[in-house]
C-alpha positions as CSV (number, residue, x, y, z in Angstrom):
1,X,102.4,27.9,107.8
2,X,105.9,28.4,106.5
3,X,104.8,31.4,104.5
4,X,103.2,32.9,107.6
5,X,106.5,32.6,109.5
6,X,108.3,34.3,106.6
7,X,105.9,37.3,106.7
8,X,106.3,37.6,110.5
9,X,110.1,37.5,110.3
10,X,110.0,40.1,107.5
11,X,107.8,42.5,109.5
12,X,110.1,42.2,112.5
13,X,113.2,42.9,110.4
14,X,111.7,45.9,108.8
15,X,110.6,47.3,112.2
16,X,114.1,46.8,113.6
17,X,115.6,48.6,110.5
18,X,113.2,51.6,110.9
19,X,114.0,51.8,114.6
20,X,117.8,51.9,113.7
21,X,117.4,54.4,110.9
22,X,115.3,56.9,112.7
23,X,117.8,58.0,115.4
24,X,120.6,57.9,112.9
25,X,118.9,60.5,110.7
26,X,117.2,62.5,113.4
27,X,118.4,66.1,113.7
28,X,118.8,68.1,116.9
29,X,116.6,71.2,117.1
30,X,118.4,74.5,116.3
31,X,119.4,76.4,119.5
32,X,117.3,79.5,120.3
33,X,118.8,82.8,119.5
34,X,120.3,84.8,122.4
35,X,117.8,87.6,123.3
36,X,120.7,89.9,124.3
37,X,122.1,89.6,120.8
38,X,118.8,90.7,119.2
39,X,118.7,94.0,121.1
40,X,119.1,96.9,118.6
41,X,120.9,99.9,120.1
42,X,119.1,103.1,119.9
43,X,120.8,105.9,117.9
44,X,122.7,108.4,120.0
45,X,121.0,111.9,120.3
46,X,122.5,114.5,118.0
47,X,124.7,117.0,119.9
48,X,123.5,120.6,120.2
49,X,125.3,123.1,117.8
50,X,125.9,125.7,120.5
51,X,127.4,123.5,123.2
52,X,128.9,120.3,121.8
53,X,129.1,117.6,124.4
54,X,131.1,114.4,124.3
55,X,128.8,111.3,124.5
56,X,130.2,108.7,126.8
57,X,130.6,105.2,125.4
58,X,128.0,103.7,127.6
59,X,125.3,106.1,126.3
60,X,126.1,105.1,122.7
61,X,125.5,101.4,123.3
62,X,122.6,101.4,125.8
63,X,119.0,102.1,124.5
64,X,117.3,105.2,125.6
65,X,114.8,105.0,128.5
66,X,111.3,103.9,127.3
67,X,112.6,102.6,123.9
68,X,113.7,99.1,125.0
69,X,113.4,96.6,122.1
70,X,111.0,93.7,123.1
71,X,112.7,90.4,123.5
72,X,111.8,87.8,120.7
73,X,110.3,84.6,122.0
74,X,112.5,81.6,121.3
75,X,111.5,79.6,118.2
76,X,109.5,76.5,118.9
77,X,111.4,73.3,118.0
78,X,109.9,71.2,115.2
79,X,110.3,67.5,115.1
80,X,112.6,66.5,112.2
81,X,112.6,62.7,112.6
82,X,111.2,60.5,109.9
83,X,108.0,59.8,112.0
84,X,107.3,63.5,112.4
85,X,107.8,64.1,108.7
86,X,105.4,61.3,107.8
87,X,102.8,62.5,110.3
88,X,102.9,66.1,109.0
89,X,102.8,65.2,105.3
90,X,99.0,65.1,105.2
91,X,96.6,62.3,104.2
92,X,98.0,61.9,100.7
93,X,101.6,61.8,102.1
94,X,100.7,59.2,104.7
95,X,99.0,57.1,102.0
96,X,102.2,57.2,99.9
97,X,104.4,56.3,102.9
98,X,102.0,53.4,103.8
99,X,102.4,52.0,100.2
100,X,106.2,52.4,100.5
101,X,106.2,50.5,103.8
102,X,104.0,47.7,102.5
103,X,106.1,47.4,99.4
104,X,109.2,47.1,101.5
105,X,107.7,44.4,103.7
106,X,106.6,42.4,100.6
107,X,110.1,42.8,99.1
108,X,111.7,41.5,102.3
109,X,109.2,38.6,102.5
110,X,109.7,37.6,98.8
111,X,113.5,37.7,99.2
112,X,113.4,35.4,102.3
113,X,110.9,33.1,100.5
114,X,113.1,32.9,97.4
115,X,116.2,32.1,99.5
116,X,114.2,29.2,101.1
117,X,112.4,27.8,98.1
118,X,114.6,28.5,95.1
119,X,117.2,25.8,95.8
120,X,118.3,22.8,93.8
121,X,117.7,20.6,96.9
122,X,114.1,21.9,97.1
123,X,113.2,21.7,93.4
124,X,115.1,18.6,92.3
125,X,116.2,16.6,95.4
126,X,119.0,14.1,94.8
127,X,117.2,11.4,96.8
128,X,114.2,11.5,94.4
129,X,116.5,11.4,91.4
130,X,118.4,8.3,92.8
131,X,115.1,6.5,93.7
132,X,113.6,7.1,90.3
133,X,116.7,6.1,88.4
134,X,117.0,2.9,90.4
135,X,113.3,2.1,89.7
136,X,113.8,2.8,86.0
137,X,116.8,0.5,85.9
138,X,114.6,-2.3,87.2
139,X,112.0,-1.5,84.6
140,X,109.4,-0.7,87.3
141,X,107.5,2.4,86.1
142,X,104.9,2.1,88.9
143,X,107.5,2.1,91.6
144,X,109.0,5.3,90.0
145,X,105.6,6.9,90.0
146,X,105.1,6.0,93.6
147,X,108.4,7.6,94.5
148,X,107.3,10.8,92.8
149,X,104.0,10.8,94.6
150,X,105.8,10.3,98.0
151,X,108.1,13.3,97.3
152,X,106.0,16.2,96.0
153,X,107.8,18.9,94.3
154,X,108.5,20.5,90.9
155,X,110.6,17.6,89.6
156,X,108.2,14.9,90.9
157,X,105.3,16.7,89.2
158,X,107.1,16.8,85.9
159,X,108.1,13.1,86.2
160,X,104.6,12.1,87.3
161,X,103.1,13.7,84.2
162,X,105.4,11.5,82.0
163,X,104.9,8.3,84.0
164,X,101.1,8.7,84.1
165,X,100.9,8.7,80.3
166,X,103.3,5.8,79.7
167,X,100.5,3.8,78.0
168,X,100.0,6.5,75.4
169,X,103.4,6.3,73.8
170,X,106.7,8.1,73.9
171,X,105.5,11.2,72.0
172,X,102.7,11.7,74.4
173,X,105.1,11.3,77.3
174,X,107.4,14.0,75.9
175,X,104.5,16.4,75.3
176,X,103.2,15.8,78.9
177,X,106.6,16.3,80.4
178,X,107.1,19.5,78.4
179,X,103.8,21.0,79.5
180,X,104.3,20.1,83.1
181,X,107.8,21.6,83.0
182,X,106.5,24.9,81.7
183,X,103.8,25.0,84.4
184,X,106.4,24.3,87.1
185,X,108.7,26.9,85.7
186,X,105.9,29.6,85.8
187,X,105.2,28.7,89.4
188,X,108.8,29.0,90.4
189,X,109.3,32.4,88.6
190,X,105.9,33.8,89.6
191,X,107.0,35.1,93.0
192,X,110.4,36.3,91.6
193,X,108.4,38.5,89.1
194,X,106.8,40.4,92.0
195,X,110.3,41.6,93.0
196,X,110.5,43.2,89.5
197,X,107.1,44.9,90.0
198,X,108.2,46.3,93.4
199,X,111.6,47.5,91.9
200,X,109.7,49.4,89.2
201,X,106.9,50.8,91.4
202,X,108.7,52.1,94.5
203,X,110.8,54.7,92.7
204,X,107.5,56.1,91.2
205,X,106.0,56.2,94.7
206,X,109.0,58.1,95.9
207,X,108.8,60.5,93.0
208,X,105.1,61.2,93.8
209,X,106.2,62.0,97.4
210,X,108.9,64.3,96.1
211,X,106.5,66.2,93.9
212,X,104.1,66.6,96.8
213,X,106.9,67.9,99.0
214,X,107.9,70.4,96.3
215,X,104.3,71.6,95.8
216,X,103.8,72.2,99.5
217,X,107.2,74.0,99.6
218,X,106.3,76.5,96.9
219,X,102.9,76.9,98.4
220,X,104.6,77.8,101.7
221,X,106.7,80.4,99.9
222,X,103.7,82.0,98.3
223,X,101.3,82.0,101.2
224,X,103.4,82.6,104.4
225,X,105.3,85.7,105.4
226,X,109.0,85.4,105.5
227,X,110.3,84.4,108.9
228,X,111.2,81.4,111.1
229,X,107.8,79.8,110.6
230,X,108.1,79.9,106.8
231,X,111.6,78.5,106.9
232,X,110.5,75.6,109.2
233,X,107.6,74.7,106.9
234,X,109.8,74.9,103.9
235,X,112.4,72.6,105.4
236,X,109.8,70.1,106.5
237,X,108.2,69.9,103.0
238,X,111.6,69.5,101.3
239,X,112.6,66.8,103.9
240,X,109.4,64.9,103.1
241,X,110.2,64.9,99.4
242,X,113.8,63.8,99.9
243,X,112.9,61.1,102.4
244,X,110.2,59.6,100.0
245,X,112.8,59.4,97.2
246,X,115.4,57.8,99.5
247,X,113.0,55.2,100.8
248,X,111.7,54.4,97.3
249,X,115.2,54.0,95.9
250,X,116.4,52.1,99.0
251,X,113.6,49.6,98.3
252,X,114.0,49.4,94.5
253,X,117.7,48.9,94.3
254,X,117.9,45.7,96.5
255,X,114.7,44.4,94.9
256,X,116.2,44.8,91.4
257,X,119.4,43.0,92.5
258,X,117.6,40.1,94.1
259,X,115.2,39.8,91.2
260,X,118.0,39.2,88.7
261,X,119.8,37.0,91.1
262,X,116.9,34.7,91.8
263,X,115.7,34.7,88.2
264,X,119.1,33.5,86.9
265,X,119.3,31.0,89.7
266,X,115.8,29.7,89.0
267,X,116.4,29.4,85.2
268,X,119.6,27.4,85.8
269,X,117.8,25.0,88.1
270,X,114.9,24.7,85.7
271,X,117.1,23.9,82.8
272,X,118.9,21.3,84.8
273,X,115.6,19.8,85.9
274,X,114.4,19.6,82.3
275,X,117.6,17.9,81.2
276,X,117.4,15.5,84.1
277,X,113.8,14.7,83.2
278,X,114.6,13.9,79.6
279,X,117.4,11.6,80.7
280,X,115.1,9.8,83.1
281,X,112.3,9.2,80.6
282,X,114.7,7.8,77.9
283,X,114.0,4.4,79.3
284,X,110.4,4.8,78.4
285,X,111.1,4.9,74.7
286,X,110.7,1.2,74.1
287,X,108.8,0.3,77.3
288,X,106.1,-2.4,77.2
289,X,103.2,-2.4,79.7
290,X,102.5,-5.8,81.2
291,X,99.0,-6.1,82.8
292,X,99.1,-8.1,86.0
């Protein structure tokens, strides 16, 4: 249930972030050119050789009757927001963007989950340590085992592996504790490793989007005639490539930072847990089991 809430919060945060980024990077459409400025003045008629006449200034600037230049229709505004770029990138481009969005959501969810679960209070609670230490001072191994079963967690699982094999001798206890500690360490670091996968994958996805944008841009230059339509398509394709790279790097950089942060934090807690476990099971070195 807790993981479900983490995923829901991650999706909401990502949607709020995209809603904030889109208007920030949206560009206003270019203003249409003034039709009056596009009128090309007709050349003035050559004066006759016999009777030169002075052409008035108005005749030099106004077009001759019947030779008016047709007015160019204003260019149609193209959407330049991130949503429009994604929608016009084609099936393959939408697929790349879908993977980038999913990777971003997973990265946010893993980060929140790591903040919640990779804590010393969560992995090795002080209350459990005090209860087990008090039971071991009394020489009551079964009471210590009951305390571990009542407080499930990484440390309790490691201690339970040692207490369950107390009849087998101290060497077996050490081996059991070592194996259990390795298993719990892998469980703790498993989710953190996925952050490393995302940090290595999202730049590659962004690079694929950039290559696709460049392919379409050069295809536009080779297949469309020069003009406003060609320039608009060229700008759209280049924007798609740059946006894909930006989103890929924007996901990879925080994922890399949080990966090393949580990895170092988890290793420090795990080493402390193993040292604490060895200290607690020292009392089992010369223990004697009394059957009641």
